[in-house]
N, C-alpha and C positions, 0 to 999 in steps of 0.2 A: 504493500500500500504506500510505502514511502518513496519507492523508486519513481513512479509517475510524477509525484510532487517535485522531486529533485530535478527531473528532466524539464519540468515546466519552469522551475526557477532558473535553470540554465538557459532557457530560451528567452527569458525576459530581456536581458541585455541586448540580445540579437534583435529582437523586435523593436526595442527602443532605438538602436543604431539605424535600423532600416527606416524607421519613421523619421528620424532626424535627417538622414541622407535625402529622403524624398522631399522633406520640407526645404532643405538647402537647395536642391535642384529646382524646385518650384520658385523659390525666391530669386535664384540666379536668372531664370528665364524672365520673371516679372521685372526684375531690376533692369535688365537690358531693354525690355519693352518700355518701361517707364522713363528710362533715361532718353531713349529715342524720342518719346513724345514730348518730354521737356525740351529737348534740343530743338525740335520743330517749333515749339512755342517761343523759345528764346530767339530763334532766328527771325521770327516775325517782328521782333523789336520790343524794347522797353522804353517807354516814352521819356523817362528821366535820364536815360543813358545818352546824354547829349555830348557836349564838349567836356570830356572828363580827363582828370590827371590823378595819379596816385598821391595820397596824402597820409601822413602818419599822425595818429591821435594817441594821447597819453593813455586813455582808458581802453584803447583797442590795439595795443601793441601786438605785433605778429599777425594781424588780420589785414587782408587786402581791401582797404577802403579807398574809395575814389571820390574826389571833389568834382561835382558836375554842375555845369550851367546848361539850362535847357529852356525851351519855350513850349507852352501847352495852352490851348484855348486862347491864344493871343496874348498871354502874359508870360513873363520870364521870372526865373527863380534860380537860386543856388542851393544845392543840397549835397551832403556827404552820404554816399551809398555803400552798402555791402551787397554784392551781387553774386550769390552762389551759382555755380555752374550746374549743368544738367546732371552730372554724376552725383554731386552732393544732394541735390533735390531728390533724385531717385532713391538714394540710400535712406534719406530721412523719411521719405514716403513709405517705403516698404517696411522699415522698422516701425513706423507709426501704426501701420496696419497689423503688424504682429502684436504690438502693444495693445491694440484695440481688440485683439482676438477675433479678427474678422473671419467669418465663415467663408466668404468669397474675397480672397485677396485681390483679385482683379477688380471687382466692383469697388472695393475700398480704395485701391490705388487710383482708380479713375476719379473717384469722388474727392480724394485729398488733393490730387493734382488740380482739379477744377477749382477747389476752394482756394488754394494758394494763388492761382492765376487770377481769379476773380478779386481776391483781396488786395493783391499788390503787384501783379505781373512779376512776382519773385524779386521785387525790389525792397530792400530793407533800408529805411531812411534812418541813418545814424544821427544826423543833425541837419536842420535846415527846413526849407519850405517845400511842401508837396502841393502841387496844383491839382485841384479836382473841381468838377462842376458844382455849383452851389446846391444843386438838386440833392446831393448826398445828405444835406441837412433837412430835406423835405421840400416839397414843391417840384417844379419842373424846370427851373432856371438852369440854363447851360452856361451862365456867366462864370468866369474863373473865380476860384476862391482859394486863398492861401492858408494851408494848415501847417502850423509850426510843429515840427517833430523833434523828438530827442529819444535816442535809444529805442527806435521802432514804435514809439507811442506818441500820439498827439498830446501836446502839453499847452499849458498857459503859464505866463510869467506875470509878475506884478503889473507890467505895463502893456504886454502884447498877448493877444489871443488870435485865433484864426479869424481872418478878415479878407475883404476884397483887396486886390492889388491896388497900389497907389501909382498912378501914372503908368500902369501896365507892368509894374514890378512888385514882386513880393518882398516884404521887409518889415522892419528895418533889419539889416544884417546883424547888428549888435544883439538882437533878441536871442540869437543862438547861444550866447554865453551868459545870458541872464539866468538867475536862479529860477527853477521851475516852482510854481505854486500849486499846480494841479496836474495830475496825469490822468488822461481819459481812459476809455474802456478797452480799446482794442490794440493788440500788439501785432505788428507785422512779423513774419510774412504771411501769416494765415488768419489774420484778424482774430487772434486768440484772446479770450477774456481771462480775467484772473481766476474765475471759477474753473475754466477749462484747463488752464496751466496746472492748477493744483491737482488735477486728476492724473497727470503723467507720472510714471515711475520715478521716484526719487526727487520729485519737484517739491518746492517749499509748500508749506501748508497755506491755506487760503488766508488765515489771519496774518501771515507774514508777507502778503502781497498787497496789502491795503495802501492807499495813498501813494506817495512818491516812491515807496519801496518797490512798486511794480517796475519802475524804470531800471533800478539796479538789478532786479531779478531777470528782466528780459535781456539786458546786456550780458549778464553772466551766462544765461542759457545759450545765446547766440555764439559767444566766444567758445564755450565748451563744445558746442555742436560742430564748430567749424572743422575740427579734425576727427570727428566721431561719426558713428553710424546713426546715433539718435539725436534728434532735436526735440526736446520736450515741448516746445511751443507747438510743434506739429503733432506730436504724439497725444498731447492733452486734447487738442482739437479733434483728432480722430476718435479718441475714446468717447468724448462727449457726443459726437455725431453718431457713433454706433449706438449709444444709449438712446438717442433721439429717433432711431430707426431709419437714418439716412442711407444706410447700407446694411447688409447682413454680416 
C-alpha cells in the first residue's frame, strides 16, 4: 500500500517541472507577440517625443531620461520623459498578467497593452507640462490644456495648477521646481491609482500612498522597474482590472 504512494510522491516534482516549463514556453511566445505589438504602436509615434536630448536628474540617476520640447493642439511645452522600449513594456505586461493570475494570458496582455497606450502612449512624464485637450476635465472642448506633472503624476504647487496655455505656451517653466502641494489621482504609464498600486506584490500599503507620498512611491517603482521584469504600477492595475472582470 505504501509503494503507490511513494511513486506518486516521486512524480510530483516531475509534474511541477513540466507545468513550469509549459508556462515558461507560453510566456516566451506571448512576450514576443506583445513586444511586437508594442513596437508597432511605438513606431506610430508618441506625441511628446519631439525635439529631445538626454538629461541627467538627481532623483533619476542611471535612468535614461530625455528633455523634450514639443507642440500639440497648437500649443508648445517642455517636459522630461522616461520612454520605455517595447521589450520593457512587454516584460512588464506579461509579468503583470501573471501577477493578476489571468486565466487567459493573451486576453490580459491585450487589455494591459491597450490600457497603457490609452493612458499615456507609454510616455512617463518625469517633470514638466503635458498637453491634453480640455475635454479630459469634462465637456467636449478640444482646446489645449497644460497639466503640470512630476514623477508621473499631475500635481499642483502653491502658485500653479493645470491651466490653459498663455500665448500658446505652457508654463511658467519655474513651476517644475516649485514644491508640490497636491498630487492627483493617476500615475502614468497606466493611469494607476493609489488603490491599484497597493494591490501589487510587495507594493506599499494604501495608507503609505496618501498625499504627496504617492509621488515618491511612483518614482521609486519606476526606477526599480527599469531593470526588472515587474513594474508594480502595471501589475497593480492588472490585478484591479481582473477583479473588475475586464478580462478572465
